C-alpha positions in Angstrom: -0.1 -0.2 -0.1 1.3 3.4 -1.0 0.4 7.1 0.9 1.6 10.6 -0.2 3.4 12.9 1.8 1.5 16.0 2.0 2.7 18.5 4.6 5.0 18.6 8.1 2.5 18.3 11.7 2.9 21.8 12.6 1.2 24.5 15.0 0.7 27.9 14.9 4.6 28.8 15.6 6.1 25.7 15.1 6.8 22.6 12.7 7.8 19.2 13.4 9.8 17.7 10.5 9.8 13.9 12.2 6.1 14.0 12.2 4.2 13.9 8.4 0.8 14.2 7.5 0.2 10.9 4.9 -2.7 11.0 2.3 -3.5 7.3 1.7 -5.3 6.7 -1.5 -7.7 4.1 -0.7 -9.0 5.3 2.5 -12.2 7.8 2.2 -12.9 8.6 6.1 -11.0 8.2 9.6 -13.0 5.0 10.6 -10.7 3.4 7.2 -7.9 4.0 8.6 -8.0 3.1 12.5 -6.7 -0.4 11.3 -3.4 0.9 10.0 -2.1 2.7 13.1 1.0 0.9 14.4 1.9 0.1 10.8 5.6 1.0 9.6 6.0 3.2 6.9 9.8 3.4 4.7 10.3 6.3 2.4 13.3 6.0 0.2 15.4 8.9 -0.6 16.8 10.1 -4.3 20.1 8.2 -3.1 18.8 4.9 -2.2 18.4 5.3 1.7 15.6 4.3 3.7 13.9 6.5 6.6 11.8 4.4 8.8 8.6 5.6 10.1 5.4 4.3 12.1 1.8 5.5 11.7 0.7 6.8 15.1 -2.9 8.6 14.8 -5.8 9.8 12.7 -5.2 13.4 11.0 -8.7 15.0 10.3 -12.2 13.2 8.9 -11.1 12.6 5.3 -8.4 9.6 6.2 -5.2 11.1 6.5 -2.6 9.5 9.1 0.5 11.2 11.0 3.3 9.3 10.6 6.5 9.7 13.1 9.6 9.0 11.6 13.0 8.4 13.3 14.3 11.3 11.7 13.1 14.5 10.0 12.4 14.2 6.1 13.7 17.1 3.9 11.3 19.2 1.9 11.8 17.2 -1.0 10.2 14.8 0.4 6.7 16.6 -0.2 4.6 14.9 -3.0 6.7 11.7 -3.3 5.1 8.2 -2.0 5.7 6.3 1.3 5.4 2.2 1.4 3.2 1.1 4.3 4.4 -2.0 5.2 
């Protein structure tokens, strides 16, 4: 299963580059993604390195999720795909 990186999780004055909002193509509402909580995700850099993360919670009502990565993702990751394992 794949998801698209949408944005960093952010507040009014801060952003958290290790917490990413993911849009999953197969989901339509927040009930669809509750089964995915705790699953591992993996983003591959253009150089071939892999950065691992985990889906931690639901974000909003449209089926988006928050994934926490072991380190921050660069801005070039926006719009690219991650693998949900």
